[in-house]
Each structure stands twice: as C-alpha cells, then as structure tokens.
C-alpha angles and dihedrals in degrees: 000000000000126000118267125239116285118258114267123228089252092053091048089053091049091051092051093047095047091045090053088051089060099253117151121247090247092054091048090052091050093049094049096038092238131131119266091237091058091052092046093051093050096047091047093057113003096168096056098032113134095009097099113110119214118222093226127214114347118245113268088227089069095055123099110209122203135187142173122220134185119218118202122216087211128064124302091276093047098259132103102207147356132221140177135201110255091205092061138045115297098277111158121226127188132205140175122240113217090000094287120263143201147167137235123225134190124205141160136197137199136184087261095056144278127332119222114290116233137190110220136179118273089241100048113178132194094274093053091043090056089049090052091051092050091048099044113015102041095057088052090050092051091052091051102039092135092060127074104230124173122209116228111191118205096246094063113110094239093059102032107154111226124153097264105034103022098089092045098049098034114033091190088065090057093045095052088048089059090059096054095097097047123100102219109042098184094051090044091053092054090047093060108122120234089229089065091054091047091052092049093052098040092051095049095095093051093045093049090049093051090045090054093046091050092047092240095318129130118303135198097259 
C-alpha cells in the first residue's frame, strides 16, 4: 500500500484547532478524510512532522542470499533407467534402482564471499534451520561485524525461487544450479571464484530491470 499525500498547511491548522476544541483523533480523521495514523503522527510531533527522511532501498551489495537445493542420485528426472516390454506396444516404463537417493544442501553468498556450505536433511524443520544459521551464518557475521549485511532467506517473496525468476531475484539459486552436474558439491562450493560472485551481484540491477520489463519472463542472463 502506497503512502498517502502529505498534510497541507490548511489541514495542519484544522487539526490543531479541532484538537484544541477537545475532539478526539478519530473524529478529526473522520472530519478531514485522513487516516487515523496520519493524525496521530502529526499530533504526536507537529514541529517535526514530515521532516523524517527514509533511507530508501538497501544496496544489493549488503544482502546475503541463501538457498536450499536437493540433488538426486538418479537422473535429472529422478529415475535411473527406462524399459519397455518387447511383446507389447512400445509403452515406456520407468523404475528406480536401489530406491533412488539424494541429498539436500544449504548455502548462502554475499558480495564479500561464500558462507559455509551445509548438508541438511530433506525435511528440514525450524529447529534444524536455526541450527544451520548458528553454524554457518553467525561465523560469517562475526567476521564481518563492521559491515551492515541483511539476510535474505529464500522463502521471502522478493527472492522466491521459481524456474524463471529464481536466478534473477536470488543469485544463490542460480549458483547452486551451476553445481548440479558436479560430483563433489562441497569441494565445488569452495572452488567458486570470487569473480563469479562479483558478476552475480553487479548484474542484479540489470537482471531485475529486465525481469520487470518482461513481466517475469525469460531474460538474457
């Protein structure tokens, strides 16, 4: 919901006059057609009302992005092989060898570098998630106490990781996707070059702009 129009000098005079007459804030808001919050803020501090400056959107370089990703031990679709019965029409069947398998990993990145890589259970709950943050995120915070980083978890609406927009809104989603074909995920994570992280962060503004122009469609990154 957007901010309403600022109070005019005439409205401020009306608020002061009605308040001196003993009218309640709610009645003043009803008479002037203004929200109760606007009336309350003005009456609380009339001299400094409207002078507060908002810091605006935080720099993307100060945001720590995180993501979870599941890696299958089977093929890309979760199955090892396909077969069909030669005595019948070519109807394809699929089956898992050794009941499939997989692992779930959690990782985060910042403009200053990688955050510790963790293997987690495939049904991670709130308790385990807090443990992961204590184990991985807090050491990063201690090393960068002099910087004002903000943690952006992957379930927040502004970084929701779907197929089209995930890599544009959350660069960690795109980075973990790059590791899906590698054999040793932990070693691959530590081998990520800082130049790749720099490119992901420095291109965020352009990618978000193209994503907005294309209404969430595919972009050229």
